[in-house]
C-alpha positions as CSV (number, residue, x, y, z in Angstrom):
1,X,51.8,-8.5,-1.6
2,X,52.6,-11.3,0.8
3,X,52.2,-14.6,-1.2
4,X,52.9,-16.9,1.7
5,X,50.3,-15.3,3.9
6,X,48.6,-18.7,4.6
7,X,51.3,-21.2,4.1
8,X,53.7,-19.5,6.5
9,X,51.4,-20.4,9.4
10,X,52.5,-24.0,8.8
11,X,56.0,-23.6,7.4
12,X,57.4,-20.9,9.7
13,X,55.6,-21.4,13.0
14,X,58.1,-22.8,15.5
15,X,55.3,-24.5,17.5
16,X,54.6,-26.8,14.5
17,X,57.7,-28.8,14.1
18,X,55.8,-32.0,13.1
19,X,54.2,-30.2,10.1
20,X,57.6,-28.8,9.0
21,X,59.2,-32.3,9.5
22,X,56.6,-33.8,7.1
23,X,57.5,-31.1,4.5
24,X,61.2,-31.8,4.9
25,X,60.4,-35.5,4.5
26,X,59.0,-34.9,1.0
27,X,62.2,-33.1,0.1
28,X,61.6,-29.5,0.9
29,X,64.5,-27.5,2.2
30,X,64.6,-24.7,4.8
31,X,64.7,-22.2,1.9
32,X,61.6,-23.9,0.3
33,X,59.7,-23.4,3.6
34,X,60.1,-19.6,3.2
35,X,58.3,-19.7,-0.2
36,X,54.6,-19.8,-0.7
37,X,53.1,-23.3,-1.0
38,X,50.7,-23.6,-4.0
39,X,48.2,-26.5,-4.2
40,X,47.8,-27.9,-7.7
41,X,44.7,-30.0,-8.1
42,X,44.7,-32.8,-10.7
43,X,41.6,-34.6,-11.7
44,X,43.6,-37.0,-13.8
45,X,42.4,-40.6,-13.8
46,X,44.0,-43.4,-15.9
47,X,40.6,-45.1,-16.3
48,X,39.2,-42.2,-18.3
49,X,40.7,-41.3,-21.7
50,X,39.3,-37.8,-21.4
51,X,41.2,-37.1,-18.2
52,X,44.3,-39.3,-18.2
53,X,46.5,-36.5,-19.5
54,X,45.8,-34.2,-16.6
55,X,48.3,-35.8,-14.2
56,X,51.1,-35.1,-16.7
57,X,49.7,-31.5,-17.1
58,X,49.9,-31.1,-13.3
59,X,53.6,-31.9,-13.4
60,X,54.2,-29.1,-16.0
61,X,52.2,-26.7,-13.8
62,X,54.3,-27.7,-10.8
63,X,57.5,-27.0,-12.8
64,X,56.1,-23.6,-13.7
65,X,55.4,-22.8,-10.0
66,X,58.9,-23.9,-9.0
67,X,60.3,-21.7,-11.8
68,X,58.3,-18.7,-10.4
69,X,59.8,-19.2,-6.9
70,X,56.8,-21.0,-5.5
71,X,56.5,-24.6,-4.1
72,X,53.9,-26.5,-6.0
73,X,52.3,-29.5,-4.3
74,X,50.1,-31.7,-6.5
75,X,47.0,-33.3,-4.9
76,X,44.5,-35.6,-6.5
77,X,40.7,-35.6,-6.5
78,X,38.2,-38.4,-7.1
79,X,38.1,-39.5,-10.7
80,X,35.0,-41.2,-12.2
81,X,34.4,-42.2,-15.8
82,X,30.8,-41.5,-16.8
83,X,31.1,-43.8,-19.8
84,X,32.0,-46.7,-17.5
85,X,29.6,-45.8,-14.7
86,X,26.5,-44.8,-16.7
87,X,23.8,-47.4,-16.2
88,X,25.5,-49.3,-13.4
89,X,23.0,-49.4,-10.5
90,X,25.7,-48.8,-7.9
91,X,26.9,-45.7,-9.7
92,X,23.5,-43.9,-9.9
93,X,22.1,-41.3,-7.5
94,X,18.4,-41.4,-7.0
95,X,16.6,-38.2,-6.1
96,X,13.5,-38.5,-3.8
97,X,11.4,-37.6,-6.9
98,X,12.7,-40.7,-8.7
99,X,15.1,-38.8,-11.1
100,X,18.3,-40.8,-11.7
101,X,21.6,-39.2,-12.3
102,X,25.0,-40.9,-13.1
103,X,27.6,-40.7,-10.3
104,X,29.6,-37.7,-11.7
105,X,26.5,-35.6,-11.3
106,X,26.1,-36.9,-7.8
107,X,29.6,-35.7,-7.0
108,X,29.0,-32.4,-8.6
109,X,25.8,-31.8,-6.6
110,X,27.7,-32.3,-3.3
111,X,29.9,-29.2,-4.0
């Protein structure tokens, strides 16, 4: 099974030197560019006690990926605290029927 089926189109294509230069700039070596790249999503957000530990957890997942011979790259997503945003007019999504939902539901519905 070819694990770098998709990432090799960026890491090993000689016509994409700028993409490879960006990866070198973050510390990857030529050997790293031969490995599969794995995206690690973190929904961690320091403004929410329910999710604030997730950034630390992503670092552990990255170490596991590295130990397995992969290159883990952490990326973040939008973080919203429902406890903070509930009831704030700017953080509410209004359906045409007049139903109100807090912002996290608005984000979920866009998926």
